[in-house]
Structure formats: structure tokens, C-alpha cells
C-alpha positions as CSV (number, residue, x, y, z in Angstrom):
1,X,143.0,101.3,87.7
2,X,146.5,102.3,86.6
3,X,149.1,99.6,86.7
4,X,152.1,100.4,88.9
5,X,150.2,102.0,91.8
6,X,147.7,100.8,94.4
7,X,144.4,102.6,94.3
8,X,141.6,102.2,96.8
9,X,139.2,99.4,95.8
10,X,136.1,100.4,94.0
11,X,132.9,100.5,96.2
12,X,131.2,97.2,96.0
13,X,127.8,96.1,97.3
14,X,127.9,95.4,101.0
15,X,126.0,92.1,100.6
16,X,127.6,89.2,102.3
17,X,126.6,85.5,102.4
18,X,126.3,83.4,105.5
19,X,129.6,81.7,106.4
20,X,128.3,78.3,105.7
21,X,127.3,79.4,102.2
22,X,130.8,80.7,101.6
23,X,132.2,77.4,102.9
24,X,130.0,75.4,100.6
25,X,131.3,77.5,97.7
26,X,134.9,77.1,98.6
27,X,134.5,73.4,99.3
28,X,132.7,72.9,96.0
29,X,136.1,73.4,94.3
30,X,136.9,69.9,95.5
31,X,135.5,66.7,94.1
32,X,134.6,65.7,97.6
33,X,133.3,68.8,99.5
34,X,132.6,66.7,102.6
35,X,136.2,65.7,102.8
36,X,137.1,69.4,102.7
37,X,134.7,70.1,105.6
38,X,136.2,67.2,107.6
39,X,139.7,68.6,107.1
40,X,138.6,72.1,108.2
41,X,137.0,70.6,111.3
42,X,140.0,68.4,112.1
43,X,143.0,70.7,111.4
44,X,141.6,74.1,110.2
45,X,143.2,73.6,106.7
46,X,142.1,71.8,103.5
47,X,143.8,71.3,100.2
48,X,141.7,72.7,97.4
49,X,142.4,72.2,93.6
50,X,142.9,75.4,91.7
51,X,141.7,76.3,88.2
52,X,138.0,75.6,88.5
53,X,136.5,78.1,90.9
54,X,139.5,80.3,91.4
55,X,143.2,80.6,90.8
56,X,145.8,81.9,93.3
57,X,148.7,84.4,92.8
58,X,151.7,83.9,95.0
59,X,153.2,87.2,96.3
60,X,156.3,87.4,98.4
61,X,155.8,89.1,101.7
62,X,158.4,91.8,101.1
63,X,156.6,92.9,97.9
64,X,153.2,93.2,99.7
65,X,154.7,95.0,102.7
66,X,156.6,97.5,100.5
67,X,153.5,98.2,98.4
68,X,151.0,98.7,101.3
69,X,153.4,100.4,103.7
70,X,151.6,100.9,107.0
71,X,148.3,99.6,105.5
72,X,147.2,96.0,105.9
73,X,147.0,93.8,102.8
74,X,143.3,93.7,103.3
75,X,143.2,97.5,102.6
76,X,145.1,97.1,99.3
77,X,143.2,94.2,97.8
78,X,139.4,94.0,98.0
79,X,139.2,90.2,98.0
80,X,140.3,87.0,99.8
81,X,143.9,86.8,100.7
82,X,145.7,84.0,102.6
83,X,149.0,84.5,104.5
84,X,151.3,81.5,104.8
85,X,154.0,81.9,107.5
86,X,155.3,78.3,107.2
87,X,156.8,78.0,103.7
88,X,158.8,80.2,101.3
89,X,159.1,82.8,104.0
90,X,156.2,85.2,104.6
91,X,154.0,84.6,101.5
92,X,150.6,85.9,100.5
93,X,148.1,84.1,98.2
94,X,145.6,86.3,96.4
95,X,142.6,84.4,95.1
96,X,141.6,85.6,91.7
97,X,139.2,84.4,88.9
98,X,140.7,81.9,86.6
99,X,143.2,83.5,84.2
100,X,144.1,82.1,80.8
101,X,147.1,84.5,80.5
102,X,149.1,85.9,83.4
103,X,151.8,88.5,82.9
104,X,153.6,87.5,86.1
105,X,157.0,85.8,86.5
106,X,158.6,83.1,88.7
107,X,158.5,85.4,91.7
108,X,154.7,86.1,91.4
109,X,153.3,83.0,89.6
110,X,149.7,82.3,89.0
111,X,148.7,78.8,90.3
112,X,145.9,77.1,88.4
113,X,145.0,73.7,87.0
114,X,147.0,70.8,88.5
115,X,147.9,72.7,91.7
116,X,146.4,72.5,95.2
117,X,146.4,75.3,97.7
118,X,146.1,75.0,101.5
119,X,142.9,77.0,102.2
120,X,142.1,77.7,105.9
121,X,138.6,77.5,107.4
122,X,136.9,80.9,107.6
123,X,137.5,81.0,111.3
124,X,141.3,80.9,110.9
125,X,142.2,84.5,110.8
126,X,145.6,84.5,112.6
127,X,148.8,82.5,113.0
128,X,150.2,79.9,113.5
129,X,150.2,78.4,110.1
130,X,148.2,79.6,107.1
131,X,145.4,82.1,107.8
132,X,143.0,84.5,106.1
133,X,144.1,88.1,105.9
134,X,140.8,88.8,104.3
135,X,138.1,86.1,104.0
136,X,135.7,86.0,101.1
137,X,132.5,87.9,102.1
138,X,130.3,86.0,99.7
139,X,130.3,83.3,97.0
140,X,132.4,84.3,94.0
141,X,134.1,87.1,95.9
142,X,137.6,87.2,94.5
143,X,140.4,89.8,94.1
144,X,140.5,91.6,90.7
145,X,143.6,90.4,88.8
146,X,144.4,94.0,87.7
147,X,144.5,95.1,91.4
148,X,146.9,92.2,92.2
149,X,149.1,93.2,89.3
150,X,149.1,96.8,90.4
151,X,150.1,95.9,94.0
152,X,153.0,93.8,92.6
153,X,154.2,96.6,90.4
154,X,153.9,99.1,93.3
155,X,155.8,96.8,95.6
156,X,158.6,96.3,93.1
157,X,158.9,100.0,92.6
158,X,159.1,100.7,96.3
159,X,161.7,98.0,96.8
160,X,163.9,99.4,94.0
161,X,163.7,102.8,95.6
162,X,164.5,101.4,99.0
163,X,167.6,99.5,97.6
164,X,168.7,102.7,95.8
165,X,168.3,104.7,99.0
166,X,170.2,102.2,101.1
167,X,173.1,102.1,98.6
168,X,173.2,105.9,98.6
169,X,173.1,106.0,102.4
170,X,176.0,103.5,102.5
171,X,178.0,105.6,100.2
172,X,177.3,108.6,102.4
173,X,178.4,106.7,105.5
174,X,181.6,105.6,103.8
175,X,182.4,109.3,103.1
176,X,182.2,109.9,106.9
177,X,184.9,107.4,107.8
178,X,187.8,109.0,109.6
179,X,191.3,108.9,108.1
180,X,192.9,105.5,109.0
181,X,196.1,107.2,110.2
182,X,194.1,108.8,113.0
183,X,192.7,105.5,114.4
184,X,194.0,102.9,116.8
185,X,194.8,99.3,115.8
186,X,191.5,98.2,117.4
187,X,189.6,100.6,115.2
188,X,191.5,99.5,112.1
189,X,190.8,95.9,112.8
190,X,187.1,96.4,113.5
191,X,187.4,95.4,117.1
192,X,186.1,98.9,118.1
193,X,183.5,101.1,116.4
194,X,185.2,103.3,113.8
195,X,183.3,106.4,115.1
196,X,183.6,105.7,118.9
197,X,185.3,103.5,121.4
198,X,182.5,100.9,121.7
199,X,184.0,97.4,121.7
200,X,182.5,95.2,119.0
201,X,182.0,91.5,118.4
202,X,180.6,89.6,115.4
203,X,177.2,89.9,117.1
204,X,177.3,93.6,118.1
205,X,178.9,95.0,114.9
206,X,175.9,96.6,113.2
207,X,177.7,97.9,110.1
208,X,180.6,96.2,108.4
209,X,182.4,98.1,105.6
210,X,184.4,95.0,104.8
211,X,188.0,95.2,103.8
212,X,189.1,98.6,102.5
213,X,192.5,99.1,100.8
214,X,192.8,102.8,100.5
215,X,194.9,104.5,101.8
216,X,195.9,101.2,103.5
217,X,194.4,97.8,104.3
218,X,191.8,98.1,107.1
219,X,188.5,96.7,108.3
220,X,186.2,99.4,109.7
221,X,183.0,98.4,111.5
222,X,180.5,100.5,113.5
223,X,178.0,100.1,116.4
224,X,174.3,100.6,115.9
225,X,173.9,104.0,117.7
226,X,176.7,105.6,115.6
227,X,175.3,104.1,112.4
228,X,171.7,105.1,113.1
229,X,172.6,108.8,113.7
230,X,174.6,109.1,110.5
231,X,172.1,107.1,108.4
232,X,169.2,109.3,109.5
233,X,171.2,112.4,108.7
234,X,172.1,110.9,105.2
235,X,168.5,110.0,104.5
236,X,167.3,113.5,105.4
237,X,169.9,115.0,103.1
238,X,168.8,112.7,100.3
239,X,165.1,113.6,100.7
240,X,165.9,117.3,100.8
241,X,168.1,117.0,97.8
242,X,165.3,115.4,95.8
243,X,162.7,118.0,96.6
């Protein structure tokens, strides 16, 4: 495993435990396993204390999605992952062995002793609410901490590249703005797309360049079709320029 990129998980034994055995193991993290089973039966979710049988790493959804691209999170981490769609925006929780030291930060913290995590029943594998992206296949089946760190590093790298690309595309689009002295008052005030005659509102203006002051004060905005055509062209040019 090399930090900073996601590699396919190492081949593991295909053995799996019966679901009730896995439930017993999960519920055993709580002082009252029967209470956990009652909560699963009643609402499909139970609060389990962290730090004894496993810890949990919180990963923002945008980091996971950037890292795995078209893959599912289950294909990037060989271990149990929970998706919470109700709090903090789209959030993933990777269950890992207890860690004494965690090189994460406030965006990707490790939750351990003194913290509870909402853990769904094994049958809850889709929204609404918290659900398993990948269920534990057997007792003690957890994500490797180094794989989680690699996914986080990869997601951050991809997001930085995406932000850089978007900034470069925006600069390229600004270069394509027509001279203000060739435009009508509606174009100059952003009531009409700067590249065509489509009337715009606050809801339909797809790209807003804000207030520009050179060579005069104006407020160019653009419709989505015009923006998409020019943005695609700019991205193609960027890709070709980097090859």
C-alpha cells in the first residue's frame, strides 16, 4: 500500500460468519447487547460505543466520491462502511481497529473512546437514514487503517486537481467574453446571456462573472448551454496541453 492512492484490496479469505454471529459481535461492543438487538428490531439503528471493538473514521462524502470516481465505496475499502445521509451532509464512517494514534485532522477524525456511533442492523443497506455501504462479513472484519488513509489522501488530491481545473476553465471562459462596447444594455446588466440572446433570471443564470470593471463597469452572466460548450472546449484544451 502506498499512501496517496487507492489500490485494490488484498485478497482475503472468503470465509463469512452467519449474520447472527456478526450481530452478536457488533452488539457485544455495548454493555447491554440485548438493548442493541431491541433497538435494531425497533428502528433499525442502535448506538454503539466506540473504542473497544472498533473505532470509526468520519470521511466527508465529497472526499470519498472524488477518490473512488465511478467505483462504489465498497470497491475502495475492503471492510465495513456506513453511510449517513442525515447529518453533516453525505458522510461515510469506516470502521477500523482501535488506533492509539491517528494522523487525520478535524475533517477526517477518528472517533474512539467516549463516542457513540449509530450502527444500522445488517439488513439496512439503503436509505433513508444511516445504512451499510458494506456490511462486515465476519466477526472482527474491519477496514485497514492504511487503506482509509490512502483513500482520504487520494480524494484530497483529486479535489485539489478538480478545483485547479475549474479555476483554469473559468479563466478561459473569461477570455472568451465579447468586448463590452459590442453588447446591448441587457447583456451588460446580465439580463441576457453574454454569448447569446437568452433572457436570464437569478434562477436561470448558470454562470455569473460578477462585477467587472475593465474596460467599463458591467455584469456579464451566461446561460447553461453556452457555458457548457465553452467549458468542454476549455477542458479539452487543458487536457491536451498537459499531455
